[in-house]
C-alpha positions in Angstrom: 0.3 -3.6 45.9 -0.1 -3.5 42.2 2.7 -2.4 40.2 2.2 1.0 38.1 1.4 0.6 34.2 4.4 1.2 31.8 3.6 4.5 30.0 3.7 3.4 26.3 4.5 6.1 23.4 1.9 6.4 20.7 4.7 5.5 18.4 5.0 2.0 20.1 1.0 1.7 20.1 0.9 2.3 16.4 3.6 -0.6 16.0 1.5 -2.8 18.0 -1.6 -2.1 16.3 0.0 -2.5 12.8 1.5 -5.9 14.0 -1.8 -7.0 15.2 -3.3 -6.3 11.6 -0.5 -8.2 10.0 -0.8 -11.0 12.4 -4.8 -11.3 13.1 -6.2 -10.4 9.8 -3.7 -11.5 7.3 -2.0 -15.0 6.7 1.3 -14.2 8.0 4.2 -16.1 6.4 7.1 -17.6 8.5 9.4 -14.4 8.1 6.7 -12.1 9.1 6.1 -14.0 12.3 10.0 -14.3 12.9 10.0 -10.4 12.6 7.2 -10.0 15.0 8.6 -12.1 17.7 11.9 -10.3 17.4 10.0 -6.8 17.8 8.2 -8.3 20.7 11.4 -9.6 22.6 13.1 -6.5 21.5 11.8 -4.1 24.4 9.7 -4.4 27.4 7.6 -1.5 26.1 6.6 -3.5 23.1 5.7 -6.4 25.2 3.5 -4.0 27.3 1.8 -2.5 24.4 0.9 -5.8 22.8 -0.6 -6.9 26.1 -2.7 -3.9 26.5 -3.7 -4.3 22.8 -4.7 -7.9 23.2 -6.7 -6.9 26.5 -8.6 -4.1 25.0 -9.6 -6.5 21.9 -11.1 -9.1 24.4 -13.1 -6.1 26.2 -14.3 -4.9 22.9 -15.0 -8.1 21.3 -18.9 -8.0 21.8 -19.2 -4.1 21.7 -20.5 -2.4 18.4 -17.9 0.0 17.1 -19.7 3.1 18.5 -19.8 1.8 21.9 -16.0 0.7 21.3 -15.0 3.9 20.4 -16.9 5.6 23.3 -15.0 3.2 25.7 -11.7 3.8 24.5 -12.1 7.4 24.8 -12.4 6.8 28.3 -9.4 5.0 29.0 -6.8 7.3 30.5 -3.9 4.7 30.0 -4.4 4.5 26.3 -4.4 8.3 25.4 -4.7 7.4 21.8 -4.8 9.6 18.7 -7.8 9.6 16.5 -6.3 7.4 13.9 -5.2 4.8 16.6 -8.8 4.7 18.1 -10.0 3.9 14.6 -7.6 1.2 14.4 -8.4 -0.4 17.6 -12.3 -0.3 16.8 -11.4 -2.0 13.4 -9.4 -4.8 15.1 -12.0 -5.2 18.2 -15.1 -5.4 16.0 -13.7 -7.7 13.4 -14.0 -5.1 10.6 -10.7 -6.1 9.3 -11.7 -9.5 8.2 -14.3 -9.0 5.4 -15.5 -10.8 2.1 -13.9 -10.3 -1.2 -16.9 -7.8 -2.2 -16.5 -5.7 0.8 -12.7 -5.7 0.6 -13.0 -4.6 -3.2 -15.0 -1.7 -2.2 -14.2 -0.8 1.4 -10.6 -2.2 2.0 -9.8 -2.0 5.8 -6.5 -0.2 4.7 -8.2 2.9 3.7 -9.9 3.0 7.4 -6.5 3.1 9.0 -4.8 5.4 6.8 -4.1 8.9 6.9 -4.3 9.3 3.1 -6.3 7.1 0.6 -7.6 6.9 -2.9 -10.7 5.1 -4.3 -10.5 3.1 -7.6 -10.0 5.1 -10.5 -8.9 8.1 -8.3 -5.5 9.8 -8.3 -4.6 12.4 -5.6 -1.5 14.4 -4.3 -0.5 16.1 -1.1 2.1 18.1 0.3 3.3 16.7 3.5 4.3 18.7 6.7 8.1 18.5 5.7 7.4 19.7 2.1 7.8 16.2 0.5 5.0 15.6 -1.9 2.9 12.2 -1.9 0.9 11.0 -4.6 -1.5 7.9 -4.5 -2.6 6.1 -7.5 -5.8 4.1 -7.9 -7.2 2.1 -4.8 -4.2 3.1 -2.3 -3.6 3.7 1.1 -0.7 5.1 3.2 0.2 6.3 6.8 2.3 9.0 7.9 4.5 9.7 11.2 6.4 13.1 11.4 8.5 12.8 14.7 11.9 11.5 15.5 11.9 10.1 11.7 10.1 11.3 8.8 8.3 7.9 7.9 5.6 6.9 5.4 4.0 3.4 5.1 2.4 2.2 2.1 -0.4 -0.1 2.9 -1.9 -0.5 -0.3 -1.6 0.1 -3.8 1.1 2.5 -5.2 2.6 5.9 -4.4 5.1 8.5 -5.7 7.1 10.5 -3.3 9.5 13.4 -4.0 11.2 14.3 -0.8 11.1 17.6 1.0 14.7 19.0 2.0 15.1 18.2 5.8 19.0 18.5 6.0 20.6 15.0 6.0 17.3 13.3 7.6 16.0 10.9 5.1 12.4 10.5 4.2 11.8 6.8 5.1 9.2 4.6 3.3 8.0 1.2 5.0 6.3 -1.5 3.0 5.8 -5.3 4.2 9.0 -6.3 2.3 11.4 -3.3 2.7 12.4 0.0 3.9 13.5 2.8 1.8 15.7 5.9 2.7 15.6 8.9 0.6 17.4 12.5 0.8 16.8 14.3 -2.2 15.0 11.9 -4.8 11.5 11.0 -6.6 10.7 7.4 -6.6 7.7 5.0 -6.8 6.4 2.1 -4.7 3.8 -0.5 -5.6 2.5 -3.3 -3.7 2.0 -6.6 -5.6 0.7 -9.9 -3.7 4.3 -10.9 -2.7 6.7 -8.4 -3.4 7.2 -4.4 -3.4 8.4 -2.6 -6.9 10.6 0.3 -6.2 11.1 2.7 -9.3 13.7 5.5 -8.7 12.9 8.5 -11.2 15.4 11.0 -10.0 18.3 10.9 -7.7 19.1 7.7 -5.7 17.7 5.9 -2.6 19.0 3.3 0.1 17.0 0.1 0.2 17.2 -2.1 3.2 15.0 -5.5 2.8 14.6 -8.6 5.0 17.3 -10.0 6.9 20.0 -11.7 4.8 19.7 -9.1 1.7 22.4 -6.5 2.5 21.4 -3.1 2.2 22.2 -1.2 -1.4 21.5 2.0 -3.6 19.0 2.1 -6.3 20.0 4.7 -9.0 17.8 6.7 -11.0 15.9 4.7 -14.0 16.3 1.4 -11.8 13.4 -0.6 -11.0 13.8 -3.5 -8.2 11.3 -6.2 -7.1 11.9 -6.8 -3.4 10.3 -10.0 -1.5 10.7 -12.0 1.5 13.9 -13.6 0.4 15.3 -12.0 -2.4 15.7 -8.4 -4.4 16.1 -8.4 -8.1 16.7 -5.7 -10.7 13.9 -5.8 -13.3 14.5 -5.3 -17.2 13.1 -2.3 -18.9 9.5 -3.2 -19.7 8.4 -0.3 -22.2 6.2 1.2 -19.7 6.9 4.8 -18.7 7.1 5.2 -14.9 5.3 7.9 -13.3 2.8 8.5 -16.0 -0.2 7.5 -14.0 0.5 11.1 -12.2 -0.7 12.6 -15.4 -3.7 10.2 -15.9 -2.0 8.2 -18.4 -1.0 4.6 -19.1 2.1 4.6 -21.7 3.2 1.2 -23.0 5.7 0.1 -25.7 5.3 -3.5 -27.3 3.6 -4.7 -24.1 1.3 -8.0 -24.2 -2.5 -7.0 -24.4 -3.1 -9.0 -21.1 -0.8 -6.9 -19.1 -2.2 -3.7 -20.7 -5.5 -4.6 -20.0 -4.8 -5.8 -16.3 -3.1 -2.3 -15.7 -6.2 -0.5 -17.2 -8.5 -2.9 -15.0 -7.0 -1.3 -11.8 -8.8 1.9 -12.8 -12.3 0.7 -13.1 -14.7 -1.3 -10.9 -16.0 -4.6 -12.2 -14.8 -7.1 -14.5 -12.6 -6.7 -17.6 -11.4 -9.9 -19.5 -10.1 -11.0 -22.7 -9.8 -14.2 -24.8 -6.7 -16.2 -24.0 -5.6 -16.4 -27.7 -5.4 -12.8 -28.0 -3.5 -12.4 -24.6 0.1 -12.0 -26.3 -0.6 -9.4 -28.9 1.9 -6.6 -28.5 0.0 -3.3 -27.8 1.8 0.2 -27.8 0.3 3.8 -27.3 -0.5 6.3 -24.5 -3.7 5.6 -22.9 -6.2 7.4 -20.5 -6.4 5.9 -17.0 -9.2 8.5 -16.3 -11.3 6.9 -19.0 -10.2 3.3 -19.1 -13.3 1.9 -21.0 -12.3 4.5 -24.1 -8.9 3.2 -23.8 -10.1 -0.3 -24.1 -12.2 0.7 -27.0 -9.2 2.2 -28.7 -7.3 -0.8 -28.4 -9.9 -3.1 -29.8 -10.3 -0.5 -32.8 -6.5 -0.6 -33.7 -6.1 -4.1 -33.4 -9.4 -5.2 -35.3 -10.7 -6.8 -31.8 -14.3 -7.1 -30.6 -15.3 -5.4 -27.3 -18.5 -6.7 -25.5 -19.8 -4.6 -22.7 -22.9 -6.1 -21.0 -23.0 -3.3 -18.3 -20.8 -0.8 -17.1 -19.3 -3.3 -14.8 -18.6 -6.2 -17.3 -16.5 -5.6 -20.2 -14.5 -8.5 -22.3 -12.2 -8.3 -25.2 -12.1 -10.9 -27.9 -11.0 -11.6 -31.5 -13.2 -10.2 -34.2 
C-alpha cells in the first residue's frame, strides 16, 4: 500500500523552485551549495518538495511550454499558483539557459518575477502592506505576503520604503544577505559577486552569510555584502536614490564609471577610449535620455562622440 504524499505548502514549493533556479541554471559556488544542502536537510517537507520538483522536471523535459503548463494544471498534488506554474515551465523547458543575447533582452528573472522593468524603464508600486517598491532599469523582484513580509531581489536594483505593520519587519532577500526594516527607506543593488545596501532613512538590520554576525546599517551608510565578507563603502560622490527621479548625480567620478552607469539605461554598446577613462566628471545627468547625457559630457570635456547606429556609441579624445 503506497504511502500518502506529504502536502507541501506553496511557500515551500516556491523555495524549492528558487533553489532549482540557483543550482540548475546558474553556476553555484561552494557556499551556495552548502546553503542548499542545509535547506534540504532541515525539513522532510523540503526534501518532498525537491523530489516532486525533480520528478516534474523529468516528466516535462520533452514537452513544449504550452503543453507543460496544461499538464501542470491537471496535477492535483501540486496546487500551484500561476507564478509557480510559470517557474516550473521555465525550469522544465530549459528556458532558464539562454544565450547572452537572449538574456540581455528577455532575462529569465522577469518571467518568474512579480514585478519587473525593461532596460531604461523605472516603475513604482504600492505593495499590499503599504510599502512602496521602486525598480530601476532592467530589474526584477518577487513578493510574498504571508507569515512574513518578504521581497526578493532577483535582478538589478530596487528601493523600498517600508509600510507600517506594527513591529513586523519588511524583509528583503538577495543571493548574499537578508535585510529587515521596520520604518526605513533603503536601496539594494545586485552586482556580480555582491549586494550593495544603501540606507536613505532610518536604519535596517542586515544578516549575511554564516560567519558574518548580524549588524545594523544606519542612514547614510552603504555596505557591500558578499559570500565571505561585508564592508562599509566610502562616500563616492554619487547621490543615492537619484535614479528614482530619472537622474544620475555625480561629483568627481571617473568618466568610465559614469558611462558604465549611463550604459545601464540603454540597449546596445557604449564604449570609451582607455586614455580618458579616469577623467573626473561632475554633473546632473538624465537617465531617461542617456545619449543626450553622453553628448553633454563629451561637449563639456572637449571629447568626441561617435555614433554609428542608435545601438553603437563611443566616446574618445578629440
